[in-house]
C-alpha angles and dihedrals in degrees: 000000000000118000111240127197108199121198109214123189104181094258130114098255097057089040093057089044088059090050092051092048089052090047090054092056100260126132100209124192107231125220130190112201119215113205136158142158104262126005089214094053111078094180093065111059139119094200095117119191088212092054090052092046092054092047089051095050090052091050091050093049092057098037093243132146114249121198127187115224117200107211094156098123093045091052091052094045094046116022104027091044092051089049095051095042091054096043089052091056090054094255132132111241129189109217094180090061090052093044090060093047100039105028115020096035096019121042093021089053091050094050105033114351092067086075094058133066094228141011114219125201136169097250122138098242140096137212128223130198114223121175089344094308129111119233131187111242136182132264120246087238103083093190094052099034108130103183087116089065091050100047095104094061117116126228097265090050095049089045092060096041125112124190107186094181097037096105094053139085120243094247088054092054090049089049091055093048092050093045093051091044091237113180090230093056097106098034116124121238116264116251133202130013113341101227095053100060104182096347118115112247094227091050087054093050089048090055093058105027105026124209129303108185120210143155128294109212131187102238092210098051106020088233117148108235099183142286133308120208096228134335090239089071091064136063133198110272093023114149106166126074101025093114099211123133124229093047169126091165124186130197105238105165144010118212100202095181094051095031092231127149111212115204135181131215122229130347102324103162091189093063101031101042133056135192100180123057139125143230127218131204090019106202114211115204100203108353133354106237093184102078103122113089115234095004113128115226124198110234144149123231150178130212096185135019105280134127093248127090123206121222113227150150120247122203125183109229111179108301093344138074114226115211126208110185120206090227127024114266123220121233103011102182129188111244094031116120114249105208116205128205136172121279091270093050090238108109117047110218097188139264146270137198112263118244129175120247 
């Protein structure tokens, strides 16, 4: 029997994953990962007592061993540093993507997972073996599919990953949890960035980067509308939280040198949408299909966590991939991950950091 390490968060998805592993005859060892932004900052932590209580109850129900793994310092050194470095540059990072790569399938693997055949999680994703190689593939639930959060995993990581609920719809998972009387059956899905808990993202950025006021300018008229408190509090495509009348207003550009936030009024597709952009440092999970210079490849892609996939052509140009989307995409922001799939949005090829061309 294969040795399985199962990561359990105290939520319904990982709880049902444990149930399915037991149902399949496995006896997984359960692990609850403690992470947080700064081990010296008690106010900012996602280590919830309730989460651990729920995880403990699930372990008890199935007679399984539960261990708590403190990866607090590693999270600070790797994920939070990455996040703050990117934000300070005016970019739009995705900490959850890097948490999966560096912590859940990274540090955990190096410390504990290496002694197991597989690491199981409650992600909505699947894997598929093609010609002896493992590929990351999408879940049938388009709303819950989480392949975009896993698109920075490497081949060894995806080869050892198990996603017991990945082939299911969310309502099926809930139904199993209720049928089996799991304590997590009624728990709401977590929202936002994992390490913040209930803390506002901008409050967290302010704690580490402070404020740097500058002008907000209407890109069409050049009129100064007011002041921003720091460009790192805003992202391309942002609509809410700008506080100007006569909107809607959208963030369309950040001038880091002049510390100016440029906004657009109304639904101006030329300023708020983009069809052409690039990705640098493309990270292929299993194999890189984009090897022929100048050849256009038909793909689908996402630039944020949404149910929709965008049709596009990808062309290798030097060290970058150039993207030509079939339809303009709103809020293309440098620093975001562009996650690229096959044209049927089934296999996830990998991801790269968006850059403008």
